[in-house]
Structure formats: C-alpha cells, structure tokens
N, CA, C and O atoms as CSV, one atom per row, in Angstrom:
chain,resi,resn,atom,element,x,y,z
A,1,MET,N,N,0.822,-1.196,0.000
A,1,MET,CA,C,0.000,0.000,0.000
A,1,MET,C,C,0.862,1.255,0.000
A,1,MET,O,O,1.867,1.326,0.708
A,2,ALA,N,N,0.480,2.208,-0.769
A,2,ALA,CA,C,1.191,3.477,-0.827
A,2,ALA,C,C,0.802,4.343,0.372
A,2,ALA,O,O,-0.300,4.218,0.907
A,3,THR,N,N,1.709,5.213,0.783
A,3,THR,CA,C,1.459,6.125,1.892
A,3,THR,C,C,1.788,7.535,1.451
A,3,THR,O,O,2.841,7.792,0.867
A,4,ARG,N,N,0.874,8.445,1.737
A,4,ARG,CA,C,1.013,9.831,1.317
A,4,ARG,C,C,1.457,10.707,2.486
A,4,ARG,O,O,1.029,10.525,3.626
A,5,VAL,N,N,2.329,11.663,2.164
A,5,VAL,CA,C,2.844,12.618,3.137
A,5,VAL,C,C,2.413,14.024,2.706
A,5,VAL,O,O,2.530,14.388,1.536
A,6,TYR,N,N,1.915,14.802,3.665
A,6,TYR,CA,C,1.559,16.204,3.435
A,6,TYR,C,C,2.804,17.048,3.679
A,6,TYR,O,O,3.528,16.825,4.650
A,7,VAL,N,N,3.056,18.022,2.793
A,7,VAL,CA,C,4.184,18.937,2.946
A,7,VAL,C,C,3.634,20.359,2.906
A,7,VAL,O,O,3.132,20.805,1.874
A,8,GLY,N,N,3.728,21.066,4.019
A,8,GLY,CA,C,3.196,22.420,4.104
A,8,GLY,C,C,4.282,23.470,4.177
A,8,GLY,O,O,5.448,23.160,4.421
A,9,ASN,N,N,3.891,24.718,3.962
A,9,ASN,CA,C,4.762,25.898,3.981
A,9,ASN,C,C,5.785,25.877,2.841
A,9,ASN,O,O,6.932,26.284,3.020
A,10,LEU,N,N,5.363,25.403,1.684
A,10,LEU,CA,C,6.253,25.386,0.520
A,10,LEU,C,C,6.436,26.784,-0.046
A,10,LEU,O,O,5.523,27.608,-0.006
A,11,SER,N,N,7.609,27.039,-0.566
A,11,SER,CA,C,7.902,28.280,-1.269
A,11,SER,C,C,7.093,28.330,-2.565
A,11,SER,O,O,6.842,27.289,-3.173
A,12,PRO,N,N,6.685,29.517,-2.994
A,12,PRO,CA,C,5.956,29.631,-4.263
A,12,PRO,C,C,6.759,29.147,-5.474
A,12,PRO,O,O,6.188,28.857,-6.525
A,13,THR,N,N,8.071,29.062,-5.323
A,13,THR,CA,C,8.919,28.641,-6.440
A,13,THR,C,C,9.130,27.129,-6.496
A,13,THR,O,O,9.719,26.632,-7.456
A,14,THR,N,N,8.668,26.394,-5.497
A,14,THR,CA,C,8.860,24.938,-5.466
A,14,THR,C,C,8.005,24.267,-6.533
A,14,THR,O,O,6.805,24.523,-6.632
A,15,THR,N,N,8.631,23.406,-7.330
A,15,THR,CA,C,7.934,22.679,-8.393
A,15,THR,C,C,7.752,21.215,-7.979
A,15,THR,O,O,8.328,20.761,-6.990
A,16,ASP,N,N,6.950,20.497,-8.745
A,16,ASP,CA,C,6.766,19.064,-8.504
A,16,ASP,C,C,8.110,18.335,-8.527
A,16,ASP,O,O,8.380,17.497,-7.666
A,17,ASP,N,N,8.938,18.651,-9.501
A,17,ASP,CA,C,10.248,17.992,-9.630
A,17,ASP,C,C,11.154,18.300,-8.445
A,17,ASP,O,O,11.866,17.415,-7.971
A,18,MET,N,N,11.139,19.540,-7.959
A,18,MET,CA,C,11.945,19.902,-6.785
A,18,MET,C,C,11.478,19.132,-5.554
A,18,MET,O,O,12.291,18.663,-4.758
A,19,LEU,N,N,10.164,19.006,-5.407
A,19,LEU,CA,C,9.591,18.274,-4.283
A,19,LEU,C,C,10.011,16.803,-4.351
A,19,LEU,O,O,10.426,16.224,-3.347
A,20,ARG,N,N,9.903,16.212,-5.526
A,20,ARG,CA,C,10.302,14.812,-5.723
A,20,ARG,C,C,11.778,14.623,-5.380
A,20,ARG,O,O,12.141,13.680,-4.678
A,21,GLU,N,N,12.613,15.512,-5.871
A,21,GLU,CA,C,14.054,15.403,-5.632
A,21,GLU,C,C,14.385,15.523,-4.145
A,21,GLU,O,O,15.201,14.761,-3.626
A,22,ALA,N,N,13.755,16.477,-3.461
A,22,ALA,CA,C,14.031,16.702,-2.047
A,22,ALA,C,C,13.640,15.501,-1.182
A,22,ALA,O,O,14.278,15.242,-0.161
A,23,PHE,N,N,12.600,14.771,-1.581
A,23,PHE,CA,C,12.087,13.672,-0.776
A,23,PHE,C,C,12.527,12.292,-1.250
A,23,PHE,O,O,12.236,11.299,-0.583
A,24,SER,N,N,13.211,12.204,-2.369
A,24,SER,CA,C,13.585,10.904,-2.926
A,24,SER,C,C,14.650,10.183,-2.104
A,24,SER,O,O,14.816,8.971,-2.243
A,25,GLY,N,N,15.359,10.892,-1.268
A,25,GLY,CA,C,16.376,10.252,-0.432
A,25,GLY,C,C,15.812,9.372,0.667
A,25,GLY,O,O,16.560,8.655,1.332
A,26,TYR,N,N,14.502,9.419,0.867
A,26,TYR,CA,C,13.880,8.652,1.948
A,26,TYR,C,C,13.164,7.397,1.449
A,26,TYR,O,O,12.644,6.621,2.250
A,27,GLY,N,N,13.134,7.198,0.148
A,27,GLY,CA,C,12.506,6.000,-0.385
A,27,GLY,C,C,12.014,6.203,-1.804
A,27,GLY,O,O,12.325,7.201,-2.454
A,28,ASN,N,N,11.241,5.236,-2.271
A,28,ASN,CA,C,10.707,5.258,-3.629
A,28,ASN,C,C,9.505,6.207,-3.714
A,28,ASN,O,O,8.423,5.891,-3.221
A,29,VAL,N,N,9.706,7.368,-4.343
A,29,VAL,CA,C,8.631,8.344,-4.507
A,29,VAL,C,C,7.780,7.934,-5.702
A,29,VAL,O,O,8.250,7.922,-6.840
A,30,VAL,N,N,6.528,7.601,-5.430
A,30,VAL,CA,C,5.594,7.200,-6.471
A,30,VAL,C,C,5.035,8.431,-7.179
A,30,VAL,O,O,4.830,8.421,-8.392
A,31,ASP,N,N,4.792,9.497,-6.404
A,31,ASP,CA,C,4.217,10.723,-6.948
A,31,ASP,C,C,4.587,11.898,-6.049
A,31,ASP,O,O,4.699,11.743,-4.832
A,32,ALA,N,N,4.775,13.057,-6.642
A,32,ALA,CA,C,5.021,14.291,-5.887
A,32,ALA,C,C,4.301,15.414,-6.617
A,32,ALA,O,O,4.481,15.606,-7.819
A,33,ILE,N,N,3.482,16.156,-5.874
A,33,ILE,CA,C,2.697,17.214,-6.506
A,33,ILE,C,C,2.575,18.421,-5.588
A,33,ILE,O,O,2.280,18.295,-4.400
A,34,VAL,N,N,2.810,19.597,-6.170
A,34,VAL,CA,C,2.563,20.870,-5.489
A,34,VAL,C,C,1.172,21.313,-5.913
A,34,VAL,O,O,0.887,21.412,-7.107
A,35,MET,N,N,0.310,21.579,-4.950
A,35,MET,CA,C,-1.055,21.987,-5.258
A,35,MET,C,C,-1.049,23.434,-5.769
A,35,MET,O,O,-0.378,24.304,-5.215
A,36,ARG,N,N,-1.816,23.662,-6.841
A,36,ARG,CA,C,-1.842,24.977,-7.489
A,36,ARG,C,C,-3.268,25.489,-7.597
A,36,ARG,O,O,-4.220,24.713,-7.679
A,37,ASP,N,N,-3.398,26.804,-7.596
A,37,ASP,CA,C,-4.692,27.437,-7.788
A,37,ASP,C,C,-5.146,27.187,-9.216
A,37,ASP,O,O,-4.373,27.373,-10.156
A,38,ARG,N,N,-6.374,26.773,-9.385
A,38,ARG,CA,C,-6.842,26.410,-10.728
A,38,ARG,C,C,-6.967,27.597,-11.670
A,38,ARG,O,O,-6.919,27.422,-12.888
A,39,TYR,N,N,-7.128,28.801,-11.129
A,39,TYR,CA,C,-7.305,29.982,-11.981
A,39,TYR,C,C,-5.995,30.707,-12.277
A,39,TYR,O,O,-5.789,31.191,-13.390
A,40,THR,N,N,-5.109,30.784,-11.280
A,40,THR,CA,C,-3.865,31.536,-11.470
A,40,THR,C,C,-2.648,30.646,-11.703
A,40,THR,O,O,-1.601,31.131,-12.131
A,41,ASP,N,N,-2.773,29.347,-11.424
A,41,ASP,CA,C,-1.687,28.378,-11.524
A,41,ASP,C,C,-0.556,28.659,-10.537
A,41,ASP,O,O,0.545,28.130,-10.690
A,42,ARG,N,N,-0.818,29.485,-9.528
A,42,ARG,CA,C,0.182,29.770,-8.491
A,42,ARG,C,C,0.115,28.697,-7.413
A,42,ARG,O,O,-0.940,28.125,-7.143
A,43,SER,N,N,1.264,28.442,-6.809
A,43,SER,CA,C,1.333,27.457,-5.736
A,43,SER,C,C,0.427,27.859,-4.586
A,43,SER,O,O,0.320,29.040,-4.254
A,44,ARG,N,N,-0.223,26.882,-3.980
A,44,ARG,CA,C,-1.065,27.130,-2.812
A,44,ARG,C,C,-0.269,26.942,-1.525
A,44,ARG,O,O,-0.818,27.082,-0.432
A,45,GLY,N,N,1.025,26.626,-1.646
A,45,GLY,CA,C,1.906,26.548,-0.486
A,45,GLY,C,C,1.964,25.184,0.184
A,45,GLY,O,O,2.547,25.045,1.260
A,46,PHE,N,N,1.366,24.179,-0.441
A,46,PHE,CA,C,1.457,22.832,0.114
A,46,PHE,C,C,1.429,21.811,-1.016
A,46,PHE,O,O,1.082,22.117,-2.157
A,47,GLY,N,N,1.807,20.591,-0.658
A,47,GLY,CA,C,1.811,19.531,-1.647
A,47,GLY,C,C,1.791,18.172,-0.980
A,47,GLY,O,O,1.670,18.066,0.240
A,48,PHE,N,N,1.912,17.130,-1.794
A,48,PHE,CA,C,1.875,15.757,-1.307
A,48,PHE,C,C,2.953,14.941,-1.987
A,48,PHE,O,O,3.239,15.118,-3.171
A,49,VAL,N,N,3.548,14.041,-1.215
A,49,VAL,CA,C,4.523,13.089,-1.741
A,49,VAL,C,C,4.001,11.700,-1.387
A,49,VAL,O,O,3.657,11.443,-0.234
A,50,THR,N,N,3.941,10.815,-2.359
A,50,THR,CA,C,3.462,9.463,-2.134
A,50,THR,C,C,4.631,8.492,-2.221
A,50,THR,O,O,5.388,8.490,-3.192
A,51,TYR,N,N,4.762,7.668,-1.188
A,51,TYR,CA,C,5.807,6.647,-1.124
A,51,TYR,C,C,5.199,5.266,-1.323
A,51,TYR,O,O,4.006,5.062,-1.099
A,52,SER,N,N,6.022,4.333,-1.743
A,52,SER,CA,C,5.532,2.977,-1.976
A,52,SER,C,C,5.326,2.198,-0.681
A,52,SER,O,O,4.656,1.165,-0.689
A,53,SER,N,N,5.892,2.677,0.440
A,53,SER,CA,C,5.683,1.979,1.713
A,53,SER,C,C,5.514,2.971,2.867
A,53,SER,O,O,5.948,4.122,2.803
A,54,HIS,N,N,4.876,2.484,3.908
A,54,HIS,CA,C,4.633,3.305,5.098
A,54,HIS,C,C,5.947,3.671,5.794
A,54,HIS,O,O,6.100,4.791,6.282
A,55,SER,N,N,6.882,2.741,5.838
A,55,SER,CA,C,8.158,3.002,6.518
A,55,SER,C,C,8.953,4.110,5.810
A,55,SER,O,O,9.631,4.902,6.464
A,56,GLU,N,N,8.870,4.162,4.493
A,56,GLU,CA,C,9.552,5.237,3.745
A,56,GLU,C,C,8.924,6.586,4.080
A,56,GLU,O,O,9.630,7.577,4.268
A,57,ALA,N,N,7.607,6.619,4.153
A,57,ALA,CA,C,6.908,7.860,4.486
A,57,ALA,C,C,7.266,8.323,5.894
A,57,ALA,O,O,7.483,9.514,6.117
A,58,GLU,N,N,7.330,7.399,6.837
A,58,GLU,CA,C,7.715,7.756,8.201
A,58,GLU,C,C,9.138,8.301,8.246
A,58,GLU,O,O,9.419,9.238,8.994
A,59,ALA,N,N,10.033,7.727,7.455
A,59,ALA,CA,C,11.412,8.218,7.384
A,59,ALA,C,C,11.448,9.645,6.844
A,59,ALA,O,O,12.227,10.471,7.319
A,60,ALA,N,N,10.608,9.933,5.855
A,60,ALA,CA,C,10.546,11.281,5.282
A,60,ALA,C,C,10.027,12.283,6.298
A,60,ALA,O,O,10.533,13.403,6.378
A,61,VAL,N,N,9.024,11.897,7.073
A,61,VAL,CA,C,8.491,12.786,8.110
A,61,VAL,C,C,9.589,13.086,9.128
A,61,VAL,O,O,9.809,14.243,9.486
A,62,SER,N,N,10.273,12.048,9.590
A,62,SER,CA,C,11.345,12.222,10.576
A,62,SER,C,C,12.499,13.063,10.024
A,62,SER,O,O,13.079,13.885,10.734
A,63,GLY,N,N,12.817,12.845,8.767
A,63,GLY,CA,C,13.971,13.512,8.172
A,63,GLY,C,C,13.718,14.924,7.659
A,63,GLY,O,O,14.635,15.744,7.626
A,64,MET,N,N,12.487,15.212,7.261
A,64,MET,CA,C,12.227,16.503,6.604
A,64,MET,C,C,11.396,17.508,7.421
A,64,MET,O,O,11.449,18.705,7.141
A,65,ASP,N,N,10.644,17.056,8.407
A,65,ASP,CA,C,9.810,17.985,9.167
A,65,ASP,C,C,10.680,19.040,9.848
A,65,ASP,O,O,11.592,18.715,10.608
A,66,GLY,N,N,10.384,20.305,9.563
A,66,GLY,CA,C,11.144,21.413,10.140
A,66,GLY,C,C,12.407,21.781,9.385
A,66,GLY,O,O,13.089,22.739,9.747
A,67,LYS,N,N,12.723,21.034,8.346
A,67,LYS,CA,C,13.921,21.327,7.541
A,67,LYS,C,C,13.610,22.403,6.503
A,67,LYS,O,O,12.453,22.664,6.174
A,68,GLU,N,N,14.671,23.014,6.002
A,68,GLU,CA,C,14.509,24.069,5.005
A,68,GLU,C,C,14.483,23.488,3.599
A,68,GLU,O,O,15.299,22.639,3.237
A,69,LEU,N,N,13.521,23.970,2.819
A,69,LEU,CA,C,13.397,23.592,1.405
A,69,LEU,C,C,13.086,24.858,0.631
A,69,LEU,O,O,12.038,25.471,0.832
A,70,ASN,N,N,13.987,25.250,-0.251
A,70,ASN,CA,C,13.827,26.473,-1.053
A,70,ASN,C,C,13.554,27.702,-0.185
A,70,ASN,O,O,12.697,28.525,-0.504
A,71,GLY,N,N,14.297,27.809,0.915
A,71,GLY,CA,C,14.219,29.004,1.752
A,71,GLY,C,C,13.107,29.017,2.789
A,71,GLY,O,O,12.917,30.026,3.468
A,72,ARG,N,N,12.371,27.925,2.926
A,72,ARG,CA,C,11.288,27.855,3.919
A,72,ARG,C,C,11.401,26.579,4.736
A,72,ARG,O,O,11.796,25.531,4.224
A,73,ARG,N,N,11.050,26.680,6.019
A,73,ARG,CA,C,10.982,25.490,6.872
A,73,ARG,C,C,9.654,24.798,6.606
A,73,ARG,O,O,8.589,25.377,6.820
A,74,VAL,N,N,9.721,23.575,6.147
A,74,VAL,CA,C,8.504,22.861,5.766
A,74,VAL,C,C,7.955,22.041,6.936
A,74,VAL,O,O,8.688,21.591,7.816
A,75,SER,N,N,6.650,21.870,6.903
A,75,SER,CA,C,5.939,21.024,7.853
A,75,SER,C,C,5.575,19.737,7.119
A,75,SER,O,O,4.911,19.776,6.083
A,76,VAL,N,N,6.009,18.599,7.654
A,76,VAL,CA,C,5.794,17.318,6.978
A,76,VAL,C,C,5.067,16.373,7.934
A,76,VAL,O,O,5.513,16.147,9.059
A,77,LYS,N,N,3.943,15.826,7.470
A,77,LYS,CA,C,3.130,14.928,8.290
A,77,LYS,C,C,2.557,13.815,7.427
A,77,LYS,O,O,2.361,13.982,6.223
A,78,LEU,N,N,2.292,12.675,8.062
A,78,LEU,CA,C,1.567,11.624,7.356
A,78,LEU,C,C,0.186,12.175,7.039
A,78,LEU,O,O,-0.411,12.860,7.870
A,79,PHE,N,N,-0.328,11.888,5.857
A,79,PHE,CA,C,-1.607,12.438,5.421
A,79,PHE,C,C,-2.751,11.525,5.833
A,79,PHE,O,O,-2.729,10.325,5.557
A,80,GLY,N,N,-3.742,12.095,6.488
A,80,GLY,CA,C,-4.926,11.331,6.892
A,80,GLY,C,C,-4.514,10.150,7.754
A,80,GLY,O,O,-3.740,10.298,8.700
A,81,ILE,N,N,-5.031,8.992,7.424
A,81,ILE,CA,C,-4.622,7.799,8.141
A,81,ILE,C,C,-3.330,7.256,7.572
A,81,ILE,O,O,-2.759,6.306,8.108
A,82,GLY,N,N,-2.869,7.853,6.491
A,82,GLY,CA,C,-1.579,7.498,5.912
A,82,GLY,C,C,-1.623,6.497,4.779
A,82,GLY,O,O,-0.758,6.540,3.905
A,83,ASP,N,N,-2.584,5.604,4.755
A,83,ASP,CA,C,-2.631,4.594,3.716
A,83,ASP,C,C,-3.645,4.948,2.647
A,83,ASP,O,O,-4.756,5.388,2.943
A,84,ILE,N,N,-3.250,4.752,1.409
A,84,ILE,CA,C,-4.098,5.061,0.264
A,84,ILE,C,C,-4.218,3.810,-0.582
A,84,ILE,O,O,-3.206,3.223,-0.966
A,85,ASP,N,N,-5.421,3.399,-0.873
A,85,ASP,CA,C,-5.620,2.259,-1.761
A,85,ASP,C,C,-5.353,2.676,-3.194
A,85,ASP,O,O,-5.778,3.747,-3.626
A,86,ASP,N,N,-4.660,1.842,-3.918
A,86,ASP,CA,C,-4.326,2.136,-5.318
A,86,ASP,C,C,-5.322,1.499,-6.275
A,86,ASP,O,O,-4.928,0.971,-7.315
A,87,GLU,N,N,-6.588,1.541,-5.945
A,87,GLU,CA,C,-7.598,0.917,-6.799
A,87,GLU,C,C,-7.920,1.774,-7.981
A,87,GLU,O,O,-8.753,1.400,-8.807
C-alpha cells in the first residue's frame, strides 16, 4: 500500500520535480505534486509526496519535518490515516 505525506509551507517557487528530488532520499517516490490554484496556476503553499511503503513515508516525516526547502521550513506529516488504496 502506498502512503502519502503532506508537505506544508512550501515556497511559491517549489515545483513538482523539486519536491520529488528533495524527498527521494527517503525512499521510492511514487508521486510528488505541489497543489496549485486552478485559476492563477500559483502554488497554494502545500503539496503531497506518495511513497511505496509506510516506513519510507515515516522516514521522510522524521527527516524533513522542520527542515529548510527552497528558503522555507517545511511542515511534513503523514496524510490522513496514511494509507491510500491504489484501486
């Protein structure tokens, strides 16, 4: 089962690729997305990283929460209950 991590306080300049690169050291990143406003296409300041396992996601939370990414200290938490069905 895949596990999703919430990443908050992202810089407006952070892209999906930057997010993926920053979090790839903690495991197999299945998906990384910065949420954007549908009308302006500007970053909404948060995103999600999906890992292939729960242990990888926990490692990312431990390793990245409070760390600096593109000039901002990010908040990293397991999303919801953490497990997402890939149906």
